[in-house]
C-alpha positions in Angstrom: 80.9 -33.1 69.7 78.3 -33.3 66.8 75.6 -35.6 66.9 74.4 -37.9 64.0 71.3 -38.4 62.2 70.4 -40.4 59.2 68.3 -38.9 56.4 66.7 -41.8 54.5 64.7 -41.5 51.2 62.9 -44.3 49.6 62.0 -45.3 45.9 62.0 -43.1 43.3 63.3 -40.0 44.9 66.5 -40.5 42.9 64.4 -38.7 40.4 63.5 -35.7 42.1 63.6 -33.0 39.9 62.9 -34.9 37.0 59.7 -36.9 37.8 56.1 -35.3 38.3 57.6 -31.8 39.0 54.3 -30.3 39.2 54.2 -32.5 42.3 57.2 -32.7 43.8 59.2 -29.3 42.2 62.0 -29.1 40.4 64.8 -29.5 43.3 67.0 -32.6 42.5 67.8 -35.3 45.6 71.4 -33.6 45.5 69.8 -30.3 46.1 67.7 -31.9 49.0 71.2 -33.2 50.5 72.6 -29.8 50.3 69.7 -28.2 52.0 70.0 -30.8 54.8 73.7 -30.3 55.0 73.4 -26.6 55.6 70.7 -27.0 58.5 72.4 -30.0 60.0 75.6 -27.7 60.4 73.5 -24.9 61.7 72.3 -27.4 64.3 75.3 -29.1 65.1 74.8 -32.2 63.4 76.2 -34.5 61.2 74.2 -36.4 58.5 74.3 -39.7 56.8 72.3 -39.2 53.5 71.2 -42.2 51.7 68.2 -43.2 49.1 67.6 -46.5 47.8 64.9 -47.9 45.8 65.2 -51.5 47.5 63.3 -51.8 50.5 65.7 -54.5 52.2 68.6 -51.6 51.8 66.5 -49.2 53.8 65.9 -51.8 56.8 69.8 -52.4 56.6 70.2 -48.5 56.8 67.9 -48.4 59.9 69.9 -51.3 61.5 73.0 -49.5 61.0 71.6 -46.2 62.5 70.8 -48.3 65.6 74.6 -48.5 66.5 75.6 -45.0 64.8 72.9 -42.5 65.0 70.8 -40.2 67.6 68.2 -39.8 65.1 66.4 -40.6 61.7 64.9 -38.5 59.5 62.7 -40.6 56.5 60.9 -40.2 53.5 59.7 -43.7 52.9 58.1 -42.5 49.7 55.8 -45.2 48.5 56.8 -47.6 51.4 55.1 -45.2 53.5 52.0 -47.0 52.7 52.8 -50.6 52.2 56.1 -51.6 54.6 55.3 -53.2 57.6 59.0 -54.0 57.6 60.2 -50.6 57.8 58.0 -49.8 60.5 59.2 -52.7 62.6 63.1 -51.6 61.7 62.1 -48.0 62.9 60.5 -49.6 66.4 63.8 -50.9 66.9 65.7 -47.6 66.8 65.5 -45.9 70.4 66.0 -42.3 69.2 63.7 -39.9 67.6 62.3 -40.3 64.0 60.8 -37.9 61.7 58.7 -38.8 58.7 59.1 -36.1 55.4 56.8 -36.1 52.6 57.4 -33.4 50.1 53.8 -33.3 48.8 50.7 -32.9 51.1 49.8 -36.5 51.2 46.3 -36.1 52.4 45.2 -33.7 49.5 46.3 -36.9 47.3 44.7 -40.6 46.4 43.2 -42.0 49.4 45.8 -44.6 49.5 48.4 -42.2 50.4 46.5 -41.2 53.4 47.7 -44.1 55.4 51.3 -44.3 56.8 52.9 -47.2 58.6 55.6 -45.0 59.6 53.6 -42.6 61.4 52.6 -45.4 64.0 56.3 -44.9 65.3 57.3 -41.2 64.2 57.6 -38.5 66.6 56.6 -35.9 64.0 55.6 -35.8 60.4 56.2 -33.3 58.0 54.0 -33.4 54.7 53.3 -30.5 51.9 56.2 -28.2 52.6 58.1 -29.1 49.4 61.5 -30.0 49.9 61.8 -27.3 53.0 60.3 -29.8 54.9 63.5 -31.9 55.3 65.0 -28.7 56.9 62.1 -28.3 58.8 62.6 -31.9 59.8 66.6 -31.5 60.5 65.9 -28.3 62.7 63.2 -30.3 64.7 65.9 -33.0 65.0 68.6 -30.8 66.7 66.0 -29.6 68.9 64.8 -32.9 70.1 68.9 -34.1 70.2 69.5 -30.8 72.4 
């Protein structure tokens, strides 16, 4: 039986491939979803893939995952550095959480070096481009056995 994981994406990730491709690359969010689906199939996982520009909607998805998912992969985007509310929601989730960032945030502006989500995350992927999502899904497969 497959285990379900949620792959959640924060603000502006709907513009992947169009917004700052020199930082985030040319792949679209649909490309990322397809990449995750392929890796999830390899790992025997089912995915719920979602993106929102609204903090409350991301929190609602985390709450939903509490009852339906074994793990969460999350790229909180700019909410990484600002959202105690997303951290609090993740702290209510019992399964593993993996944080993903497309860019190497520690080589960017100083404010991007602080992550509230990392205080809950079991692993962090940063600087691998969109391939970081596949790495996160593969690692989730190992964590969930």
